[in-house]
C-alpha positions as CSV (number, residue, x, y, z in Angstrom):
1,M,-9.4,20.3,15.9
2,E,-6.9,21.1,13.0
3,T,-8.1,19.6,9.9
4,L,-5.5,15.4,9.1
5,T,-4.9,14.8,5.5
6,I,-5.8,10.4,4.4
7,Y,-4.5,10.3,1.6
8,H,-7.1,7.9,0.1
9,N,-7.8,5.2,-2.3
10,P,-11.2,4.3,-2.3
11,R,-11.6,0.8,-3.6
12,C,-9.5,-0.4,-0.6
13,S,-11.6,-2.0,1.8
14,K,-9.6,-0.8,4.7
15,S,-8.4,3.0,3.2
16,R,-13.3,3.8,3.3
17,T,-13.1,1.6,6.3
18,A,-10.5,4.6,8.1
19,L,-12.4,7.4,6.1
20,A,-16.1,6.0,8.2
21,L,-14.1,6.5,11.1
22,L,-12.8,9.9,11.4
23,Q,-15.8,10.8,9.4
24,E,-18.6,9.6,12.6
25,R,-15.9,11.5,14.6
26,S,-17.1,14.8,12.5
27,V,-12.9,15.6,12.0
28,P,-12.6,18.0,9.7
29,L,-11.0,15.8,6.0
30,E,-8.2,16.7,3.2
31,I,-9.2,13.5,1.1
32,V,-6.3,13.8,-1.6
33,E,-7.0,10.2,-3.6
34,Y,-3.3,9.4,-3.9
35,L,-3.4,7.3,-7.6
36,K,-5.6,11.2,-9.2
37,H,-2.7,13.1,-7.0
38,P,0.5,10.8,-6.3
39,P,2.8,13.6,-4.0
40,T,5.8,13.7,-4.8
41,R,9.0,13.0,-4.1
42,A,9.6,15.7,-1.3
43,Q,6.0,14.5,0.0
44,L,7.0,11.9,0.5
45,K,9.7,12.1,2.3
46,E,7.8,14.2,4.5
47,L,5.7,10.8,5.0
48,R,8.3,9.4,5.9
49,Q,10.0,11.3,8.7
50,K,5.8,11.9,9.6
51,L,5.1,7.9,9.4
52,D,8.8,7.1,11.3
53,L,8.8,4.5,9.9
54,T,11.3,3.2,7.1
55,P,10.2,3.3,3.0
56,G,10.4,-0.3,3.4
57,Q,8.2,-0.6,6.2
58,W,5.4,1.6,3.8
59,V,6.1,-0.5,0.7
60,R,3.6,-2.1,-0.6
61,K,5.3,-5.7,-0.9
62,G,3.1,-7.2,-3.2
63,E,2.3,-4.9,-6.0
64,P,3.4,-6.3,-9.3
65,E,4.9,-2.2,-9.7
66,Y,6.9,-3.1,-6.8
67,K,9.4,-5.9,-8.2
68,A,8.9,-4.2,-11.6
69,A,10.7,-0.9,-10.4
70,G,14.1,-3.7,-9.9
71,L,13.0,-3.5,-6.0
72,G,14.3,-6.2,-2.8
73,N,15.6,-6.8,0.2
74,D,18.3,-4.4,-0.6
75,S,16.5,-2.2,-2.1
76,T,17.8,1.8,-0.4
77,E,15.6,4.7,0.3
78,D,16.1,6.8,-1.8
79,Q,15.3,3.8,-4.6
80,I,12.3,3.0,-2.5
81,L,11.2,6.7,-2.6
82,D,12.2,7.5,-6.6
83,A,9.7,4.0,-7.2
84,M,6.4,4.9,-4.8
85,A,6.2,8.7,-6.4
86,K,6.8,7.5,-10.3
87,C,3.8,4.1,-9.2
88,P,1.8,5.4,-6.5
89,V,-0.1,2.0,-6.7
90,L,3.2,1.1,-4.1
91,I,2.3,2.9,-1.1
92,E,0.0,1.8,1.2
93,R,-2.6,2.8,2.1
94,P,-3.9,5.2,3.8
95,V,-1.6,7.6,5.7
96,V,-3.7,9.6,8.0
97,V,-1.3,12.6,8.6
98,R,-1.5,15.4,11.1
99,G,0.5,17.9,12.3
100,T,4.0,16.8,12.5
101,R,2.2,13.1,13.1
102,A,0.9,10.3,10.7
103,V,0.5,6.8,10.6
104,V,-0.2,4.1,8.2
105,G,-3.9,3.1,8.3
106,R,-3.7,-0.7,8.5
107,P,-5.5,-1.7,11.0
108,P,-7.8,1.7,10.7
109,E,-8.3,2.0,13.7
110,R,-4.5,3.3,14.4
111,V,-5.7,6.5,12.7
112,I,-7.7,7.8,16.0
113,D,-4.3,7.2,17.4
114,L,-4.0,10.3,15.7
115,L,-7.1,12.0,17.0
116,E,-6.6,10.8,20.9
117,S,-2.4,11.9,20.9
C-alpha cells in the first residue's frame, strides 16, 4: 500500500483518533505536525484540489485568528489560503492524503474511506 500523509495535531482528539485508526490498520504513514511544519501556500492549493472542497469548507472559522485575519463569509479562496499559510491553526484537522485524493478526518472514520477506494 502507498504511504498516506496525515496533517496531524497531536493536541486534537479527532486527529489522534484518525491517526490511531490508520495505525491499527498498519497503513504506511508520513505524519506532518502541521503546526510545527506548516504547508506552503502551494501545498495548500494542491490540498484544495485533492480535497475537492473550497478553502471555506476546511478553514476553522471558530478560531480567533479567523477574524483577526479579516476573514468572513465573503472572503475569496485566495484570501483564505493566504491566511491558512500564514496561520496554520486555521487548517481543519486532520487532513489525510492518499495519492490524488484527500479527506478531512471529521469524523475520524472518514479516513477509512481513503483505504477503501
